[in-house]
N, C-alpha and C positions, 0 to 999 in steps of 0.2 A: 552486942548493938555494934560493933563491926556491919554483918548484916546489915543491921535498918538504913545505917549510914550510907551503904553502897547501893541500898533496895532504890529508898531513897533520890539518893543522887539519879540514879538508871530511869527511873521513874518521871525526874524530873525536862531531865533529856532528852526520852526518848515523847514528853507532850513537847518541849522545844520544833520535836524535828518535827511531830505533824501540824501543827499550827503550821511552819515552815513550807510543808505541803500544801496548805491550804490556803495563802501567799501566791507560791506560786504559779496553782491551779487556776487563781484570777488574774495570772496576769495571759491578755489577750495576745496568742501566738500569730493572728492571720487566719487563724479553723474555728470555724463555731464551737464554739463549748459548752454544753450547755453547765461546766461548774461554774463561769461566769459570773450566772443570777445568784449562784450561793446566796450570794451576802441583801440580792435586793430584799424588800421588804413589801408588800405593799398592804394599799389601808382596805382589807375582808370586813366592811359593816362596821368600823370601829378598831379593831385590831387589827394591829402591823401583824401581819404574819408571811409567811415565806414564801417569795412566787412558787417556788415549788410545791406548792402543798395546793393549790388557788388554779393550776391547770396541768395540760401535758405539756413540756418542755421536748420539740425533737429536734430534731439533725437532717432533714430532706438532703440538702447538697454539700458541702463543707463548707462553704460559707456561708452559710443560712443556719438560723435557729426559727422554729414558729411555735411559736405557745400557744397553747389550743385554750383556753379558759373554759375547765366547765360549767362558770355560771359565764355567758354569753354578756349583763351587765358592770362586768368586773373588769371587760377592757377599756373604759378610761380611768379607774384606777390605778389598773398594767401601765394602758399607760405611758400616766402622771410619772411611778416609780422609778419607771426605763429612764425616761427625759432628764429627772434630778440625781440619776444616777454618777457613778466614777465610769461609766461604761466606753462614754463616746460615742455610743450609737440610736441614729434616733429609732423610734421604731415606726412602724405603719401597719393599717390595718384595715382591714376589704368587709369586717362588723364581725367576724365568727372568727377570724385567728390574726395573731398579732406577727407579724416578721419584724424580724431582723439580720438584715445584710452585711456583711464582714466588706471594709472594702479591701484593696493589697498592701500590705505591709508596704512606706519606701524603702531602703537600706538605711538612711535615715532614722525613721522610728524605730528598725530593731534595734539598733546600737544603742542606743538609749532604753530597749527596751533588755538588752545583755546586762547597761548601766543600774536601773532597777534590780534585776534579780543579783547583780552579783550584793551588790546594796544593801539586800533580803536577807544573802547569806551571809553577811561579817556582821548585821544585829544576830544571826540566830548562833555564828559562833562566840561573840559574846555574853549571851549566856550561856551558852554552854559553861564560854570560860568560866560566869558569876558563879556558877552552877559545881564547876570544879570549886574556888576559891570558898564557898561558905563548909561545899564537907571537908576541903582542907581543914578549914577553924575551927569545926563538927569535933574532928578528931586533934586536934592539936588543944582542944579545947578539956577531952575526954580523958588527954594521958596528963593532962597539966591539974587535973583530979586523980588522978592516979589510977584511973581504970583503965588504964593502957600504957605498957610496956611500950618502950621505945623500937623494939621489931616493931610491934603491935602498928603504932607509927609509921616507921617507913614502911611497914607493906600495904599501910591499909591508903599512903596518897598515894603509891606505886599502880596500886588496884586504881585508885581515884583518876587517875592519870590514863592507864587502860584506856577506861568509859572514857573520860575527851577524848582521849585518838581518835577512837571509832565511831564516837559522834561526828566528828567533827569530819571524818569521815564521811560518812554519809550524806553529809549536808553539803559539802562539794562534788561527789557523784550528783545529789538532786540539782543543782547546781549548772551543771555541765548537761547533763539529760539536758536540763530548759533554756540554758542557751544551744543547744544542738539545734534544737523543736526549731525558736525560733529566727536559726540564722537558716533553716534548710526550705522556710512555706514561699 
């Protein structure tokens, strides 16, 4: 029973870390990163399709993304999807490829991005703490039904706290790495 609670809690915490990595990957740090486009969907003949499934995305220069659609008729749909997205960069095309040119980040914008990633990190920590509370509640419920001894409950809470500390430290590391990346650019 204890092992199930540990494993389930660990899986949920790992998923929180994974979601944070995805969110941080979408934060634009001034250099071109194809992952910024991961959430963008293109109307591909009536079906919302991820952008990376309708063409190649290349990074020929540090500040430039080039999207080469497999079907040249998709250029207007891709442009429209980029314009309505939240990336804040206007696409330009030459009839064959779409270019996204990333401007230099201002100092003020860098500080805004750092605040944003700290907020994302704090939200992830809150999710981790919620998982800890749920797991501890589950352990207390088991103890109340006489399925766990007092010592098992204490050991279980200690193990859940260890998992929480481990995942919180991972969040801090991810946030610090992203902050360093943004401030260095």
